[in-house]
N, C-alpha and C positions, 0 to 999 in steps of 0.2 A: 515388518508388525507382525505381532502375532499378540493374539489374546487379547484384540482389542474389545473397548468397551466406550458406550457414549449415552449419556443420560440426558436430558431434556427434562426440566422441571420448569414451571410456569415463569421461573427466576432465578435459572440457574441453569447453566452448563457443566456438563463433567465428563471428561475422558480421560481414560485411561490407557495405556498399550506398551507391551512390552519389547525390545529387540532384544540381539547380542550383538558387540562389537569387540573382535579380538579376544575369543572366549567371555567376555565381560557383559553381564546381564544388564540390560539401562530400562528403568522406569521410567517412561513418562506420565504426568501428570498435566491436566489443563482442569483446574476448577475454576470459576468463577460465577458472579452475580450479573445477569444479564443487565443492559441499559435501562430497560423497560422488559414490561411482561409480555412473552411468548406464548405460542402453541405449542408445546410439545407435542403432540399426534401427527403436526405437519410439519415440523422440524427435522431434515436430514444428514446424514451425513454419507461423505463414499473416500475411501482409500485410495488414493492412485499410484502413480510408479513415482520411484524413487523416495519413498516415505514421505509423501505429503498428503494430508489430509484435508479436505474443502466439508465446511459446515456450511450449511442452509439454515438459518435460524427465522419461522414465521413468524413475524409482529403482530399481537392482537390490535394495534391501532395502527392507522397507515400514518408515517411519520418518521421523518429523518435524525437519525441518531449521527452524535458528533464521534463515537466509536460503539463496540457491542458490548463493553462491559463497565459498570458504575467504579467509582473509585479513581485512583492515581493509574495513569497509564502506565504499563509496564515498557523499559527501556527497549525491547526489541522489537514492539509491535509499531508497524507502519502502515501507512497508507498506500492503497492498492491502486494505482494512480490510473492506470488504462481502466478499471473498473469505475472510477470517479468518473474520469472523461466521458465513456460509453453512457451513464447514466446521469450525466450532470444535466441535461435539459428536465427530466422526469425529478429529478431532487428539487431542482430550482422552484416547479410548480410547487411541491408541497412545502418548501421554506418560504416562497414568496420573492425569491432572490432574481434577479434579472440574469437573461443570459448573457456571457461573455462572447461579444461580437467582436471586437476590435482584436489583435495580436499587442500583448503590452508592450509598452515603450521599452526598448533599450534590450530588446532581446533579439533584435536580428543578426546573423555575421560581420555585418559592415559595422555595428556597434562596437561589437566584440574586438575586430579588430582594431579599430580605431579608438578605442578606449585606453588614456595613457599608462593607465594600471595594469593592462595584460601585454605581456611578452609572449611572441610568438616565434619560435626558432625553427626554420626549414621543414617547413608543413605543407601541406595541402589541403585546400579546403575547398569543397565545391568544385572539384579540378584545378584551381588556381595555386598555383605555389605563393606563398607569404613567408614573409621573415622579416619581422620589422624591428630588429636588433638592434641594425646599424642606426635605424631612426631614434629609438631608444635611447643608445649608448651615444648617441651624437646630439641629442636635444631638440629634434626637428620632429 
């Protein structure tokens, strides 16, 4: 990444950067209106290895955002689940939601193995060899 620039405004983020791939110059542009107002002077960015860009937006008000931008969510925008889990207690305090204490039902490995709609052929799960194709094929 070369000649990158990031501009923070009260309600907008703009990133422009250039790179070269196979002698072709590529321009990356990220420009969106933030979900709520931010503090531009306190917002930061860092370029890291493998072309990654980390942006930290400092919110004006302490609140939980459903996503960083207003409008329709782009198809290539995803939730960073590790971070969501790491900060879930703090976020639940903001939103008033209860902490999830119990493991969701139907999420254990036994539920998967015993699910009549799941076929597991010649696999090892937690050190145990599993092959339920005979039971499935013979209606057991």
